[in-house]
N, CA, C and O atoms as a printed pandas DataFrame, in Angstrom:
     atom_number atom_name residue_name chain_id  residue_number  x_coord  y_coord  z_coord
0              1         N          MET        A               1    4.455    2.712  -10.425
1              2        CA          MET        A               1    3.281    1.657  -10.229
2              3         C          MET        A               1    4.059    0.561  -10.782
3              4         O          MET        A               1    5.054    0.809  -11.463
4              5         N          ARG        A               2    3.605   -0.895  -10.492
5              6        CA          ARG        A               2    4.048   -1.740  -11.003
6              7         C          ARG        A               2    3.298   -2.105  -12.038
7              8         O          ARG        A               2    2.132   -1.750  -12.204
8              9         N          ARG        A               3    4.225   -3.150  -13.099
9             10        CA          ARG        A               3    3.657   -3.273  -14.645
10            11         C          ARG        A               3    2.259   -3.910  -14.236
11            12         O          ARG        A               3    1.109   -3.562  -14.507
12            13         N          ILE        A               4    2.716   -4.867  -13.557
13            14        CA          ILE        A               4    1.204   -5.553  -13.342
14            15         C          ILE        A               4   -0.084   -5.149  -13.070
15            16         O          ILE        A               4   -1.110   -5.754  -13.380
16            17         N          TYR        A               5    0.026   -3.888  -12.358
17            18        CA          TYR        A               5   -1.409   -3.435  -12.484
18            19         C          TYR        A               5   -1.935   -2.871  -13.458
19            20         O          TYR        A               5   -3.126   -2.562  -13.418
20            21         N          GLU        A               6   -1.125   -2.607  -14.586
21            22        CA          GLU        A               6   -1.829   -2.434  -16.062
22            23         C          GLU        A               6   -2.571   -3.104  -16.541
23            24         O          GLU        A               6   -3.275   -2.657  -17.447
24            25         N          TYR        A               7   -2.685   -4.352  -16.138
25            26        CA          TYR        A               7   -3.495   -5.313  -16.691
26            27         C          TYR        A               7   -4.599   -5.480  -15.745
27            28         O          TYR        A               7   -5.556   -6.002  -16.318
28            29         N          LEU        A               8   -4.804   -5.257  -14.628
29            30        CA          LEU        A               8   -6.025   -5.271  -13.887
30            31         C          LEU        A               8   -7.253   -4.349  -14.372
31            32         O          LEU        A               8   -7.237   -3.203  -14.821
32            33         N          SER        A               9   -8.302   -5.213  -14.137
33            34        CA          SER        A               9   -9.676   -4.393  -14.253
34            35         C          SER        A               9   -9.777   -2.845  -13.138
35            36         O          SER        A               9   -8.820   -2.463  -12.465
36            37         N          VAL        A              10  -10.533   -2.459  -13.154
37            38        CA          VAL        A              10  -10.583   -1.156  -11.801
38            39         C          VAL        A              10  -11.024   -1.924  -10.414
39            40         O          VAL        A              10  -10.449   -1.679   -9.353
40            41         N          GLU        A              11  -12.051   -2.834  -10.516
41            42        CA          GLU        A              11  -12.429   -3.666   -9.295
42            43         C          GLU        A              11  -11.333   -4.576   -9.143
43            44         O          GLU        A              11  -11.032   -4.611   -7.950
44            45         N          GLU        A              12  -10.767   -5.161   -9.679
45            46        CA          GLU        A              12   -9.329   -5.401   -9.318
46            47         C          GLU        A              12   -8.556   -4.682   -8.687
47            48         O          GLU        A              12   -8.300   -5.056   -7.543
48            49         N          LYS        A              13   -8.051   -3.685   -9.078
49            50        CA          LYS        A              13   -7.343   -2.501   -8.349
50            51         C          LYS        A              13   -7.836   -1.962   -7.370
51            52         O          LYS        A              13   -7.102   -1.276   -6.659
52            53         N          LYS        A              14   -9.438   -2.138   -6.999
53            54        CA          LYS        A              14   -9.822   -1.431   -5.641
54            55         C          LYS        A              14   -9.816   -2.413   -4.616
55            56         O          LYS        A              14   -9.970   -2.162   -3.421
56            57         N          GLU        A              15   -9.546   -4.076   -5.348
57            58        CA          GLU        A              15   -9.168   -5.141   -3.964
58            59         C          GLU        A              15   -8.145   -5.015   -3.473
59            60         O          GLU        A              15   -7.944   -4.980   -2.259
60            61         N          VAL        A              16   -6.936   -4.883   -4.753
61            62        CA          VAL        A              16   -5.627   -4.457   -4.408
62            63         C          VAL        A              16   -5.249   -3.169   -3.321
63            64         O          VAL        A              16   -4.439   -3.229   -2.395
64            65         N          VAL        A              17   -5.913   -2.238   -3.642
65            66        CA          VAL        A              17   -5.790   -1.192   -2.920
66            67         C          VAL        A              17   -6.212   -1.649   -1.597
67            68         O          VAL        A              17   -5.376   -1.546   -0.700
68            69         N          LYS        A              18   -7.477   -2.187   -1.283
69            70        CA          LYS        A              18   -8.073   -2.658    0.166
70            71         C          LYS        A              18   -6.945   -3.439    0.652
71            72         O          LYS        A              18   -6.405   -3.020    1.676
72            73         N          ARG        A              19   -6.384   -4.742   -0.014
73            74        CA          ARG        A              19   -5.302   -5.526    0.569
74            75         C          ARG        A              19   -4.173   -4.836    0.918
75            76         O          ARG        A              19   -3.652   -5.039    2.014
76            77         N          LEU        A              20   -3.737   -4.071    0.161
77            78        CA          LEU        A              20   -2.528   -3.217    0.247
78            79         C          LEU        A              20   -2.656   -2.382    1.726
79            80         O          LEU        A              20   -2.124   -2.515    2.828
80            81         N          LYS        A              21   -3.359   -1.726    1.315
81            82        CA          LYS        A              21   -4.614   -1.028    3.338
82            83         C          LYS        A              21   -4.260   -2.006    4.090
83            84         O          LYS        A              21   -3.431   -1.553    4.880
84            85         N          LYS        A              22   -4.458   -3.255    4.305
85            86        CA          LYS        A              22   -4.734   -3.905    5.466
86            87         C          LYS        A              22   -3.053   -4.403    5.918
87            88         O          LYS        A              22   -2.440   -4.255    6.976
88            89         N          GLU        A              23   -2.669   -5.028    4.643
89            90        CA          GLU        A              23   -1.460   -5.117    4.993
90            91         C          GLU        A              23   -0.346   -3.861    5.360
91            92         O          GLU        A              23    0.727   -4.195    5.861
92            93         N          ARG        A              24   -0.528   -2.918    5.190
93            94        CA          ARG        A              24    0.206   -1.651    5.452
94            95         C          ARG        A              24   -0.238   -1.755    7.101
95            96         O          ARG        A              24    0.578   -1.979    7.995
96            97         N          GLU        A              25   -1.727   -1.540    7.320
97            98        CA          GLU        A              25   -1.852   -1.565    8.801
98            99         C          GLU        A              25   -1.221   -2.469    9.607
99           100         O          GLU        A              25   -0.627   -2.117   10.626
100          101         N          ASP        A              26   -1.299   -3.634    9.232
101          102        CA          ASP        A              26   -0.441   -4.660    9.919
102          103         C          ASP        A              26    1.064   -4.615    9.938
103          104         O          ASP        A              26    1.573   -5.201   10.894
104          105         N          LEU        A              27    1.802   -4.096    9.164
105          106        CA          LEU        A              27    3.096   -3.666    9.072
106          107         C          LEU        A              27    3.155   -2.467   10.050
107          108         O          LEU        A              27    4.256   -2.278   10.567
108          109         N          GLN        A              28    2.402   -1.837   10.303
109          110        CA          GLN        A              28    2.732   -0.509   11.120
110          111         C          GLN        A              28    2.596   -1.163   12.524
111          112         O          GLN        A              28    3.314   -0.925   13.496
112          113         N          LYS        A              29    1.626   -1.964   12.465
113          114        CA          LYS        A              29    1.118   -2.620   13.994
114          115         C          LYS        A              29    2.568   -3.356   14.429
115          116         O          LYS        A              29    3.111   -3.285   15.532
116          117         N          GLU        A              30    2.974   -3.991   13.393
117          118        CA          GLU        A              30    4.393   -4.926   13.817
118          119         C          GLU        A              30    5.428   -3.851   14.072
119          120         O          GLU        A              30    5.791   -3.806   15.248
120          121         N          ILE        A              31    5.925   -3.076   13.352
121          122        CA          ILE        A              31    6.804   -2.052   13.718
122          123         C          ILE        A              31    6.696   -1.586   14.643
123          124         O          ILE        A              31    7.681   -1.681   15.376
124          125         N          ASN        A              32    5.569   -0.868   15.149
125          126        CA          ASN        A              32    5.424   -0.124   16.740
126          127         C          ASN        A              32    5.624   -1.123   17.947
127          128         O          ASN        A              32    6.207   -0.797   18.982
128          129         N          GLN        A              33    4.891   -2.820   17.628
129          130        CA          GLN        A              33    4.832   -3.372   18.887
130          131         C          GLN        A              33    6.125   -3.881   19.047
131          132         O          GLN        A              33    6.406   -4.182   20.207
132          133         N          ASN        A              34    7.401   -4.144   17.797
133          134        CA          ASN        A              34    8.466   -5.058   18.031
134          135         C          ASN        A              34    9.444   -4.149   17.818
135          136         O          ASN        A              34   10.548   -4.660   17.624
136          137         N          ASP        A              35    9.392   -2.773   17.786
137          138        CA          ASP        A              35   10.305   -1.743   17.037
138          139         C          ASP        A              35   11.901   -2.187   18.048
139          140         O          ASP        A              35   12.973   -2.196   17.442
140          141         N          ASN        A              36   11.869   -2.437   19.178
141          142        CA          ASN        A              36   13.209   -2.641   20.031
142          143         C          ASN        A              36   13.802   -3.897   19.315
143          144         O          ASN        A              36   15.002   -4.107   19.492
144          145         N          SER        A              37   13.142   -4.690   18.583
145          146        CA          SER        A              37   13.462   -6.292   18.337
146          147         C          SER        A              37   14.295   -6.215   17.243
147          148         O          SER        A              37   15.176   -7.061   17.091
148          149         N          PHE        A              38   14.104   -5.127   16.298
149          150        CA          PHE        A              38   14.678   -4.934   15.118
150          151         C          PHE        A              38   15.890   -4.538   15.203
151          152         O          PHE        A              38   16.103   -3.815   16.176
152          153         N          SER        A              39   16.875   -4.778   14.449
153          154        CA          SER        A              39   18.152   -3.626   14.017
154          155         C          SER        A              39   18.011   -2.563   13.461
155          156         O          SER        A              39   16.974   -2.509   12.799
156          157         N          PRO        A              40   18.549   -1.782   13.448
157          158        CA          PRO        A              40   18.312   -0.169   12.807
158          159         C          PRO        A              40   18.170   -0.446   10.905
159          160         O          PRO        A              40   17.401    0.221   10.211
160          161         N          LEU        A              41   18.870   -1.291   10.480
161          162        CA          LEU        A              41   18.999   -1.949    9.164
162          163         C          LEU        A              41   17.560   -2.596    8.785
163          164         O          LEU        A              41   17.185   -2.514    7.615
164          165         N          VAL        A              42   16.944   -3.081    9.519
165          166        CA          VAL        A              42   15.658   -3.850    9.540
166          167         C          VAL        A              42   14.626   -2.953    9.730
167          168         O          VAL        A              42   13.793   -2.926    8.824
168          169         N          ARG        A              43   14.480   -2.302   10.554
169          170        CA          ARG        A              43   13.710   -1.441   11.202
170          171         C          ARG        A              43   13.577    0.014    9.480
171          172         O          ARG        A              43   12.549    0.511    9.021
172          173         N          GLN        A              44   14.863    0.208    9.076
173          174        CA          GLN        A              44   14.491    1.195    7.787
174          175         C          GLN        A              44   14.154    0.312    6.706
175          176         O          GLN        A              44   13.431    0.668    5.776
176          177         N          ILE        A              45   14.653   -0.814    6.806
177          178        CA          ILE        A              45   13.835   -1.763    5.366
178          179         C          ILE        A              45   12.401   -1.656    5.622
179          180         O          ILE        A              45   11.644   -1.125    4.809
180          181         N          LEU        A              46   12.009   -2.151    6.739
181          182        CA          LEU        A              46   10.311   -1.947    7.203
182          183         C          LEU        A              46    9.792   -0.452    6.570
183          184         O          LEU        A              46    9.084   -0.235    5.586
184          185         N          ASN        A              47   10.303    0.305    7.341
185          186        CA          ASN        A              47    9.668    1.855    7.035
186          187         C          ASN        A              47    9.643    2.050    5.510
187          188         O          ASN        A              47    8.650    2.385    4.863
188          189         N          ASP        A              48   10.776    1.813    5.061
189          190        CA          ASP        A              48   10.718    1.816    3.694
190          191         C          ASP        A              48    9.612    1.262    2.924
191          192         O          ASP        A              48    9.004    1.870    2.043
192          193         N          THR        A              49    9.378    0.010    3.330
193          194        CA          THR        A              49    8.468   -0.888    2.668
194          195         C          THR        A              49    6.919   -0.141    3.005
195          196         O          THR        A              49    6.174   -0.112    2.025
196          197         N          TYR        A              50    6.508    0.307    3.958
197          198        CA          TYR        A              50    5.839    0.855    4.990
198          199         C          TYR        A              50    5.291    2.336    3.577
199          200         O          TYR        A              50    4.192    2.519    3.053
200          201         N          ASP        A              51    6.309    2.921    3.436
201          202        CA          ASP        A              51    6.025    4.243    2.911
202          203         C          ASP        A              51    6.058    3.831    1.213
203          204         O          ASP        A              51    5.621    4.684    0.441
204          205         N          LYS        A              52    6.553    2.581    0.667
205          206        CA          LYS        A              52    6.297    2.395   -0.821
206          207         C          LYS        A              52    4.943    1.676   -0.863
207          208         O          LYS        A              52    4.412    1.894   -1.952
208          209         N          TRP        A              53    4.222    0.927   -0.102
209          210        CA          TRP        A              53    3.409    0.909   -0.216
210          211         C          TRP        A              53    2.110    1.711   -0.182
211          212         O          TRP        A              53    1.081    1.317   -0.731
212          213         N          GLY        A              54    2.243    3.174    0.679
213          214        CA          GLY        A              54    1.741    4.069    0.682
214          215         C          GLY        A              54    1.542    4.721   -0.487
215          216         O          GLY        A              54    0.425    5.065   -0.874
216          217         N          LEU        A              55    2.933    4.986   -1.298
217          218        CA          LEU        A              55    2.793    5.327   -2.843
218          219         C          LEU        A              55    2.525    4.535   -3.527
219          220         O          LEU        A              55    2.620    4.905   -4.697
220          221         N          GLU        A              56    2.105    3.214   -3.367
221          222        CA          GLU        A              56    1.330    2.031   -4.169
222          223         C          GLU        A              56   -0.158    2.767   -4.357
223          224         O          GLU        A              56   -0.707    3.189   -5.375
224          225         N          ILE        A              57   -0.535    2.751   -3.127
225          226        CA          ILE        A              57   -2.139    2.724   -2.922
226          227         C          ILE        A              57   -2.177    4.009   -3.608
227          228         O          ILE        A              57   -2.755    3.970   -4.694
228          229         N          GLU        A              58   -1.688    5.190   -3.234
229          230        CA          GLU        A              58   -1.964    6.516   -3.917
230          231         C          GLU        A              58   -2.188    6.511   -5.258
231          232         O          GLU        A              58   -3.206    7.012   -5.736
232          233         N          GLU        A              59   -1.257    5.945   -5.976
233          234        CA          GLU        A              59   -1.357    5.639   -7.326
234          235         C          GLU        A              59   -2.058    4.834   -7.658
235          236         O          GLU        A              59   -2.418    5.156   -8.790
236          237         N          LEU        A              60   -2.592    3.775   -7.331
237          238        CA          LEU        A              60   -3.177    2.953   -7.581
238          239         C          LEU        A              60   -5.115    3.751   -7.490
239          240         O          LEU        A              60   -6.035    3.555   -8.284
240          241         N          GLU        A              61   -5.107    4.428   -6.499
241          242        CA          GLU        A              61   -6.485    5.056   -6.139
242          243         C          GLU        A              61   -6.247    6.097   -7.307
243          244         O          GLU        A              61   -7.288    6.392   -7.893
244          245         N          ARG        A              62   -5.236    6.644   -7.717
245          246        CA          ARG        A              62   -5.627    7.882   -8.653
246          247         C          ARG        A              62   -6.023    7.419  -10.245
247          248         O          ARG        A              62   -6.697    7.926  -11.142
248          249         N          ASP        A              63   -5.348    6.361  -10.114
249          250        CA          ASP        A              63   -5.244    5.699  -11.648
250          251         C          ASP        A              63   -7.217    4.996  -11.423
251          252         O          ASP        A              63   -7.947    4.924  -12.411
252          253         N          ILE        A              64   -7.568    4.702  -10.419
253          254        CA          ILE        A              64   -8.878    4.197  -10.578
254          255         C          ILE        A              64  -10.103    5.554  -10.768
255          256         O          ILE        A              64  -11.230    5.545  -11.264
256          257         N          GLU        A              65   -9.304    6.633  -10.144
257          258        CA          GLU        A              65  -10.334    7.706   -9.905
258          259         C          GLU        A              65   -9.997    8.187  -11.587
259          260         O          GLU        A              65  -11.077    8.386  -12.144
260          261         N          ASN        A              66   -9.114    8.366  -12.297
261          262        CA          ASN        A              66   -8.903    8.689  -13.704
262          263         C          ASN        A              66   -9.798    7.949  -14.564
263          264         O          ASN        A              66  -10.271    8.511  -15.552
264          265         N          ASN        A              67  -10.122    6.577  -14.256
265          266        CA          ASN        A              67  -10.710    5.621  -15.032
266          267         C          ASN        A              67  -12.199    5.685  -14.760
267          268         O          ASN        A              67  -12.949    5.447  -15.707
268          269         N          ILE        A              68  -12.738    5.994  -13.519
269          270        CA          ILE        A              68  -14.065    6.019  -13.220
270          271         C          ILE        A              68  -14.816    7.086  -12.538
271          272         O          ILE        A              68  -16.008    7.074  -12.231
272          273         N          GLY        A              69  -13.755    8.208  -12.305
273          274        CA          GLY        A              69  -14.156    9.642  -11.979
274          275         C          GLY        A              69  -13.925    9.394  -10.326
275          276         O          GLY        A              69  -13.390    8.370   -9.900
276          277         N          PRO        A              70  -14.241   10.106   -9.760
277          278        CA          PRO        A              70  -14.147   10.472   -8.048
278          279         C          PRO        A              70  -14.475    8.998   -7.403
279          280         O          PRO        A              70  -15.356    8.223   -7.775
280          281         N          ILE        A              71  -13.743    8.858   -6.577
281          282        CA          ILE        A              71  -14.024    7.697   -5.718
282          283         C          ILE        A              71  -14.111    8.019   -3.815
283          284         O          ILE        A              71  -13.379    8.822   -3.236
284          285         N          LYS        A              72  -15.033    7.285   -3.238
285          286        CA          LYS        A              72  -14.955    7.569   -1.927
286          287         C          LYS        A              72  -13.667    6.261   -1.436
287          288         O          LYS        A              72  -13.524    5.119   -1.874
288          289         N          LYS        A              73  -12.999    6.904   -0.529
289          290        CA          LYS        A              73  -11.742    6.240    0.212
290          291         C          LYS        A              73  -12.119    5.167    0.875
291          292         O          LYS        A              73  -12.969    5.090    1.762
292          293         N          ILE        A              74  -11.225    4.045    0.253
293          294        CA          ILE        A              74  -11.238    2.579    0.507
294          295         C          ILE        A              74  -11.023    2.570    1.889
295          296         O          ILE        A              74  -10.967    1.501    2.498
């Protein structure tokens, strides 16, 4: 997880999760709609970014849960 997240409050982390999920969804749409337009290298970078954002979301949700107990999926 990025070190910057260590300095955020639980509420700020929730907002980051919400925004990351939206950006990740938008990225997936872009990849799906324009897959043929990207070179294999660019496609791989976009897919890696999608996966990394997923890991960041999971880590932030786990951190939020550890600090305030079980949460509903955002």
